C-alpha positions in Angstrom: -25.4 40.7 28.9 -28.2 41.9 31.1 -27.4 43.4 34.5 -29.7 44.4 37.3 -27.2 47.0 38.7 -25.0 49.6 37.2 -21.5 48.4 37.8 -18.4 47.3 36.0 -16.7 44.0 36.5 -13.1 44.2 37.7 -11.7 43.3 34.3 -14.0 45.8 32.6 -12.8 48.5 35.0 -9.2 47.7 34.4 -9.7 47.8 30.6 -11.5 51.2 30.9 -8.7 52.6 33.1 -6.0 51.4 30.7 -7.7 53.0 27.7 -8.4 56.3 29.5 -4.9 56.6 31.1 -3.3 55.9 27.7 -5.4 58.6 26.1 -4.7 61.0 28.9 -0.9 60.5 28.5 -1.2 61.2 24.8 -3.3 64.4 25.5 -0.5 65.8 27.6 1.4 66.3 24.3 4.6 64.6 25.5 3.4 61.0 25.8 4.8 61.0 29.2 3.4 59.2 32.3 3.1 62.4 34.3 0.2 64.5 32.9 -0.7 67.6 34.8 -3.1 67.3 37.8 -5.6 69.5 36.1 -5.9 67.0 33.2 -6.3 64.1 35.6 -9.0 65.9 37.4 -10.9 66.7 34.2 -10.7 63.1 33.2 -12.0 62.0 36.6 -15.0 64.4 36.3 -15.7 63.2 32.7 -15.6 59.5 33.8 -18.0 60.1 36.7 -20.3 62.2 34.4 -20.4 59.4 31.8 -20.5 56.5 34.3 -22.2 57.7 37.5 -22.0 54.1 38.9 -18.2 54.7 39.3 -18.6 57.7 41.6 -17.3 57.3 45.0 -18.9 59.5 47.6 -16.2 61.5 49.5 -16.3 62.4 53.1 -17.6 65.8 54.2 -14.9 68.6 53.9 -13.0 66.7 51.2 -11.7 68.8 48.3 -12.9 66.0 46.0 -16.4 65.5 44.9 -17.6 62.1 44.0 -14.5 60.8 42.3 -11.3 59.2 43.3 -8.3 57.4 41.8 -8.0 53.6 41.5 
């Protein structure tokens, strides 16, 4: 499929989020649904690094830089 813009369809985004959240929960070592915030932040940074089109510019003074939760 050819695309003119860098983006993910809604279903593609949901699939990506499901896969990554499942992996993140397993990385926490307990397979729980409450991984530490530091792990969630690392995953968010990795996603934006790999997929810059998913970056969401944050407002000035925010503690977050170009990533947010869904």
